[in-house]
N, C-alpha and C positions, 0 to 999 in steps of 0.2 A: 215766707214770700209767696209760696203757692196758694196758701189760704187767703191772702189778700187779693191775689189775682182772681181766685174763685169767687170771692165776695163781689168784686167788680163785675163779674159775669152774672151775678144774681144767683149764685149757687151756694148751698150749705155744705159744710164739710166737718168731719170730726178730725181733730188734730191730736196726735199722740207723740210722746217723746222718745219712744224706742221701738225696736222690732218686737220685743216681748209684749209691750203694751198694745201694739197693733194686733198681734195674734189674739190676745185676750179680748180685745174689742170685737174682733170678728166672730168670736164664739157667741156673742149675744146680739149682734147686729148684722143686717144684710146690706150690702152696698152694690151699687151699679158699676162702680169703678174704684180702683185703688191706685193712689199715687204713692210711690215709695222711693225713698232716697237709697242709693246704693250703699252709702256709708252711714246707715242708721246706727245709733249707739246700741250696744248690747247684742245685736243680731244684724248681720249684714243684709243688704237688700236681696242678695242671692239666697242666703239661708232662709230669710223670711218668705221669699217666693216659693222655694222648695217646700216649705212647711204648708203654705197655703194650698199649693197644688196637691200635696198629699191629703190634706183635709177634704179637699173638694172631690176626691175620688169616691168617697162614700155618698156624697149628695148628688153627683152627676151634673152639678152646675159649675160653670167656670166664670169667674169674675175677671175682667181684664185688669192687668197690672201694668201701669205705666211707671217706669223707673226713671229717676232723674240722676244725672251724673255729670261731673266735669271731665271725666275720662272719655276722650273722643276717639281713641284708636279703634280700628275696625275689629281687631282681635277681642278687645274688651266688649265692644258692642255685640259681637256675635256670641260671646260667652253669656251675656245677660239674656239674650233671646233663647239660647240653649237651656238656660236655667228655668225657663217658663214665663219670662216676662213678655208682654205683648208689644211693647214699644219702648224705645229708649232715646228720648230727646236729650240733648245736652244742655247744661246750664250756660249762661243765664237763659231763662225761658221768658219770652215776651208774651203778652196777653193774647196776641193774634194766634200765635203757635199753640198756646194752651187751648184756646177756643176751638181750633181745628182738630186737635187731638181728642177733645171731649166729644165733639160731633162725630168723629170717626168711631170711637169706641163705646158710646153709650147706647 
């Protein structure tokens, strides 16, 4: 869904099927922004973010991570931010909200 919205906004994206695949992709590619689902197969969004933040320590660069979730409680929201995510909009995400997030974090 997010990839279709990004295409409507005229942006390219790489789409992967799991948290492990996303980490492998990050080893050979540089990104302006990462969109991650909290419930990715194989590695949760929290575990994925923790690993990305650990890898970034050696480079000194920080890529914004926008996490998507259907869990809207404030406790969950805060735990995602505490894990190193930069923003946590809830699903479903409308194109206007995605455009605003991209503008804020790119």
